N, C-alpha and C positions, 0 to 999 in steps of 0.2 A: 510858229512854234519852234523854239530853238533846237538845234541838233548838237549833241555832245559826242565827241569821239576822242580817241587817244592818238597823239602824234609822238613819234620817236624823237622829233626835232623840238617841238614846242610844248610837249606835255599834254595835259588834258585841255581840249578846246571846246568852247561853247560858241556856236555860230548861229546867226539869225537866218531865217529863210532866204532873205534877199541876198545872202552871201553864197548860197548854194547854186551850183551849176551842174547840169546834167550833160553827159557825153555818152549817149547810148552805145556807141561803138568803141568807147574807150579811147586811149591814145595809142599811137604806133608803138608797139612793144609792150603795152600795158592794156590789153583788151578787157581785163576783168575790172579795171578801175573806171567806173561809170558815173560816180557821184563825187564832186569836188567842192571844196570850200575855197572862196576867193578871200585871201587875207592880206592886209596891208604889209608893205615892206618899208624899209627905212630910206628908200631912194625915190626921187621924183619919177613917176611913170612906171614904177615896178610894183609887182604884187607877188604873193605866193599862191600857187594853185596846188592845194593839198587834197590828196585822195581821202575820202571819208572811209573807204573800205580797208585801205592798206596803211597802217600807221607809219611806215617807212618811205612812202611815196609822196614826194612834194617837188614841185618845180618852181623855179624862179621864172616869172614871166614879165614881159615888158610891153609897153605901148610902142610899137616900132616907129610910128609916125612922129614921135617926139624926138627920135634920135637919128633917123635915116631920111635925109631930105628927099631923095628920089624914090623912096619906097612906095609902092602902090599894090593894091590887091584888086583884081577885077571881081567885083561883087555881082557880076552878071547872072544870068539865068540859073545855071546849075547850083551855085552856092546859095543864092536867095531861095530857090525852090526847095533845096534840102533843109534850109532854115525856116521854111514855111513863112516867109515874109516877102513883100514886094518892095519894101523901102530900105535902101542901103543905110539910111540914117539909123535904122533899128538893129544895126550889126556892130558889135565890138570885135576888134581884131587884136590878138596878142601874139607875141613871139616867145618861144621857150628859150631861156638863156642857159648856157653851160658855163659853170664856174670851174675852171681848171685849177689844179694845184700850182703853187709857186707864183711867179710873177707874170705868167702868161695871161694876156688879156681875156676877159670874158667874151664869149661869142653868142650870137643870136641865130636861131634857125628861122630865116626869112623865107625859105622855100616851103616850109611846112607850118604856116600860121594856124593859130586856133581862132575860129570864128564862132561867135555866139549871137543868138537872137536875144536882144535886150529884154524883150517882153517875156518870152517863155523861159529865158535863162537856160536854153538848150543849145548845144553846139557840137562841133567836130573839128578834127585836124584836117585842114585842107592840104593838098599837095599841088603847088603851082607848077605848071609846066612851062609857061612862057615868061620867065623872069631872069633877070641878070643876077639876082641875089641867090646866095647859096644857103647851106645848112649851117655854116660856121662863119658868119660875118662878125668881125671885131666890133664890139660895142663901144661907141664913143664915150668918153668920160663925162661929158656935159650934154644936156639936151639942146636941141636946135634953139637958137635965139627967138624964133618966131613963136615958140610955145610957152 
């Protein structure tokens, strides 16, 4: 059953159930936003994650594996357990992108990826402790050639 909501950015949106994602704990800094719609963006590997509850809250997100060659997320015990799955192939990983003003390049938060169970469409924002990647990694202009 489609869900309709108002967006300050996109106007009235009608989204299908399969576009909805639940984040019971919200996002860091946005604990009240627990229901999101995944919307297409105009760039390869990018999408919009728009809060269903808050019309002004939308995040540009990306598939970090398409742009960062050495990027990896350990989907071991704690993440899989929290996502209620045993299969890493049932997990989607996204990075939140910051679009600064002017000519400063966009950056991606690779230290705090969003992880979702593909089946239940439920997820959370993980905080990676053992990574060389930070919260403001410059986003390359083009995806990796292997993707």
